DRENTIVEX-51528 format. One record per residue (C-alpha): residue number from 0; residue in three letters; x, y, z. Coordinates in steps of 0.1 Angstrom, whole numbers. Layout:
(NUM; 'Ala'; (X; Y; Z))
...
***
This chain:
(0; 'Unk'; (708; 499; 787))
(1; 'Unk'; (696; 537; 786))
(2; 'Unk'; (700; 561; 807))
(3; 'Unk'; (661; 563; 810))
(4; 'Unk'; (664; 524; 823))
(5; 'Unk'; (684; 528; 850))
(6; 'Unk'; (675; 508; 885))
(7; 'Unk'; (669; 539; 916))
(8; 'Unk'; (701; 525; 934))
(9; 'Unk'; (726; 535; 904))
(10; 'Unk'; (739; 570; 911))
(11; 'Unk'; (745; 594; 878))
(12; 'Unk'; (778; 614; 879))
(13; 'Unk'; (790; 633; 853))
(14; 'Unk'; (826; 665; 843))
(15; 'Unk'; (813; 688; 820))
(16; 'Unk'; (847; 688; 806))
(17; 'Unk'; (853; 654; 795))
(18; 'Unk'; (815; 647; 781))
(19; 'Unk'; (817; 610; 795))
(20; 'Unk'; (789; 598; 819))
(21; 'Unk'; (799; 572; 843))
(22; 'Unk'; (772; 555; 863))
(23; 'Unk'; (784; 532; 888))
(24; 'Unk'; (771; 510; 911))
(25; 'Unk'; (792; 492; 943))
(26; 'Unk'; (800; 462; 915))
(27; 'Unk'; (811; 497; 892))
(28; 'Unk'; (844; 506; 911))
(29; 'Unk'; (864; 503; 877))
(30; 'Unk'; (844; 532; 866))
(31; 'Unk'; (849; 556; 899))
(32; 'Unk'; (880; 555; 898))
(33; 'Unk'; (875; 567; 863))
(34; 'Unk'; (858; 595; 866))
(35; 'Unk'; (881; 602; 893))
(36; 'Unk'; (912; 599; 877))
(37; 'Unk'; (898; 623; 850))
(38; 'Unk'; (882; 652; 874))
(39; 'Unk'; (920; 648; 891))
(40; 'Unk'; (937; 651; 853))
(41; 'Unk'; (910; 685; 850))
(42; 'Unk'; (918; 695; 880))
(43; 'Unk'; (954; 691; 870))
(44; 'Unk'; (946; 711; 840))
(45; 'Unk'; (936; 738; 861))
(46; 'Unk'; (962; 742; 889))
(47; 'Unk'; (987; 742; 859))
(48; 'Unk'; (961; 768; 841))
(49; 'Unk'; (965; 789; 879))
(50; 'Unk'; (1004; 785; 880))
(51; 'Unk'; (1012; 803; 846))
(52; 'Unk'; (987; 830; 855))
(53; 'Unk'; (1010; 828; 893))
(54; 'Unk'; (1037; 827; 874))
(55; 'Unk'; (1036; 856; 853))
(56; 'Unk'; (1020; 880; 879))
(57; 'Unk'; (1048; 873; 900))
(58; 'Unk'; (1077; 877; 871))
(59; 'Unk'; (1059; 916; 860))
(60; 'Unk'; (1059; 921; 904))
(61; 'Unk'; (1100; 912; 902))
(62; 'Unk'; (1102; 931; 873))
(63; 'Unk'; (1085; 962; 891))
(64; 'Unk'; (1106; 963; 918))
(65; 'Unk'; (1138; 955; 905))
(66; 'Unk'; (1154; 986; 898))
(67; 'Unk'; (1153; 995; 941))
(68; 'Unk'; (1191; 980; 948))
(69; 'Unk'; (1189; 988; 982))
(70; 'Unk'; (1185; 961; 1008))
(71; 'Unk'; (1183; 980; 1037))
(72; 'Unk'; (1158; 1003; 1026))
(73; 'Unk'; (1128; 1007; 1042))
(74; 'Unk'; (1093; 1023; 1025))
(75; 'Unk'; (1075; 1052; 1044))
(76; 'Unk'; (1049; 1028; 1054))
(77; 'Unk'; (1072; 1007; 1082))
(78; 'Unk'; (1101; 1035; 1089))
(79; 'Unk'; (1095; 1055; 1125))
(80; 'Unk'; (1103; 1089; 1138))
(81; 'Unk'; (1132; 1071; 1157))
(82; 'Unk'; (1148; 1054; 1128))
(83; 'Unk'; (1151; 1081; 1109))
(84; 'Unk'; (1168; 1099; 1133))
(85; 'Unk'; (1194; 1077; 1144))
(86; 'Unk'; (1200; 1074; 1104))
(87; 'Unk'; (1206; 1110; 1103))
(88; 'Unk'; (1225; 1115; 1139))
(89; 'Unk'; (1248; 1097; 1121))
(90; 'Unk'; (1272; 1110; 1106))
(91; 'Unk'; (1279; 1138; 1080))
(92; 'Unk'; (1256; 1141; 1048))
(93; 'Unk'; (1259; 1157; 1013))
(94; 'Unk'; (1226; 1169; 991))
(95; 'Unk'; (1230; 1149; 959))
(96; 'Unk'; (1197; 1164; 946))
(97; 'Unk'; (1176; 1194; 949))
(98; 'Unk'; (1154; 1201; 930))
(99; 'Unk'; (1127; 1236; 933))
(100; 'Unk'; (1102; 1232; 915))
(101; 'Unk'; (1111; 1214; 879))
(102; 'Unk'; (1147; 1232; 893))
(103; 'Unk'; (1175; 1218; 897))
(104; 'Unk'; (1194; 1237; 925))
(105; 'Unk'; (1216; 1212; 937))
(106; 'Unk'; (1249; 1235; 933))
(107; 'Unk'; (1241; 1257; 957))
(108; 'Unk'; (1246; 1229; 978))
(109; 'Unk'; (1279; 1215; 963))
(110; 'Unk'; (1307; 1208; 994))
(111; 'Unk'; (1284; 1213; 1021))
(112; 'Unk'; (1285; 1188; 1044))
(113; 'Unk'; (1251; 1188; 1065))
(114; 'Unk'; (1255; 1177; 1111))
(115; 'Unk'; (1221; 1168; 1121))
(116; 'Unk'; (1230; 1169; 1160))
(117; 'Unk'; (1210; 1158; 1188))
(118; 'Unk'; (1199; 1187; 1202))
(119; 'Unk'; (1178; 1196; 1173))
(120; 'Unk'; (1210; 1211; 1156))
(121; 'Unk'; (1214; 1213; 1119))
(122; 'Unk'; (1247; 1233; 1108))
(123; 'Unk'; (1260; 1234; 1072))
(124; 'Unk'; (1293; 1237; 1067))
(125; 'Unk'; (1322; 1246; 1035))
(126; 'Unk'; (1355; 1247; 1056))
(127; 'Unk'; (1350; 1281; 1050))
(128; 'Unk'; (1312; 1292; 1056))
(129; 'Unk'; (1291; 1282; 1084))
(130; 'Unk'; (1250; 1279; 1079))
(131; 'Unk'; (1229; 1270; 1118))
(132; 'Unk'; (1196; 1258; 1116))
(133; 'Unk'; (1174; 1234; 1134))
(134; 'Unk'; (1158; 1199; 1122))
(135; 'Unk'; (1131; 1177; 1138))
(136; 'Unk'; (1115; 1144; 1127))
(137; 'Unk'; (1080; 1146; 1139))
(138; 'Unk'; (1049; 1120; 1131))
(139; 'Unk'; (1017; 1138; 1115))
(140; 'Unk'; (992; 1111; 1115))
(141; 'Unk'; (972; 1123; 1093))
(142; 'Unk'; (949; 1097; 1066))
(143; 'Unk'; (974; 1088; 1040))
(144; 'Unk'; (998; 1065; 1048))
(145; 'Unk'; (1032; 1082; 1034))
(146; 'Unk'; (1028; 1121; 1046))
(147; 'Unk'; (1036; 1096; 1084))
(148; 'Unk'; (1071; 1108; 1092))
(149; 'Unk'; (1079; 1150; 1085))
(150; 'Unk'; (1114; 1159; 1082))
(151; 'Unk'; (1112; 1189; 1091))
(152; 'Unk'; (1145; 1223; 1083))
(153; 'Unk'; (1144; 1253; 1082))
(154; 'Unk'; (1176; 1278; 1077))
(155; 'Unk'; (1169; 1316; 1082))
(156; 'Unk'; (1199; 1328; 1056))
(157; 'Unk'; (1214; 1322; 1037))
(158; 'Unk'; (1186; 1326; 1010))
(159; 'Unk'; (1196; 1294; 990))
(160; 'Unk'; (1196; 1275; 1026))
(161; 'Unk'; (1165; 1292; 1035))
(162; 'Unk'; (1140; 1274; 1006))
(163; 'Unk'; (1151; 1246; 1025))
(164; 'Unk'; (1133; 1263; 1055))
(165; 'Unk'; (1102; 1233; 1052))
(166; 'Unk'; (1080; 1201; 1065))
(167; 'Unk'; (1090; 1175; 1037))
(168; 'Unk'; (1082; 1137; 1041))
(169; 'Unk'; (1098; 1109; 1038))
(170; 'Unk'; (1096; 1087; 1005))
(171; 'Unk'; (1124; 1064; 1015))
(172; 'Unk'; (1151; 1064; 1041))
(173; 'Unk'; (1179; 1036; 1044))
(174; 'Unk'; (1215; 1038; 1060))
(175; 'Unk'; (1235; 1056; 1039))
(176; 'Unk'; (1204; 1082; 1022))
(177; 'Unk'; (1171; 1098; 1027))
(178; 'Unk'; (1151; 1110; 1001))
(179; 'Unk'; (1123; 1138; 1009))
(180; 'Unk'; (1098; 1152; 990))
(181; 'Unk'; (1072; 1187; 990))
(182; 'Unk'; (1040; 1190; 973))
(183; 'Unk'; (1038; 1233; 976))
(184; 'Unk'; (1005; 1235; 980))
(185; 'Unk'; (993; 1259; 956))
(186; 'Unk'; (1021; 1268; 929))
(187; 'Unk'; (1016; 1231; 922))
(188; 'Unk'; (1050; 1226; 920))
(189; 'Unk'; (1066; 1196; 939))
(190; 'Unk'; (1103; 1201; 954))
(191; 'Unk'; (1122; 1172; 962))
(192; 'Unk'; (1156; 1164; 984))
(193; 'Unk'; (1183; 1136; 984))
(194; 'Unk'; (1201; 1134; 1013))
(195; 'Unk'; (1239; 1107; 1012))
(196; 'Unk'; (1256; 1100; 1037))
(197; 'Unk'; (1298; 1107; 1034))
(198; 'Unk'; (1317; 1075; 1040))
***
């Protein structure tokens, strides 16, 4: 029977992937099963393709995030000012990296231990010299989520310590590390400062 001669009570179904046209009636239930099986196989193949694409994307995501090994790290978007304060007021800290507009000036702070006091007093001492400044952590609530928490440091002297005076942006906080960044603005330089907790 050709397609032009079909009775009116028959329905016409086709799948583009299989190029099979199946006509069925109530008596041809097997043809419906064949059609459904073919559709299932087509969907299964599409699902497998989607699963493969998903696996590749997931692998790429895992590869790009695998470099972070700190399990207790918090991104700036979910770290609060209170958490930063609670972290730094515990124990003493040392500067493990200070990059001032591309110049590594970490050596200026070798041997100094920093104590972030609960009354905003910041003390740096190496056993011989002691310098005092102030510190605070504020939530600036501007439009950029990465700049929500400012770590403010103020030293008046000596010059190396005065260079630390700024409103730093918190880019990483763990129980043993605080990474800060400051865009100097006018001269285009960017400064980086890392404190690590003493054992």
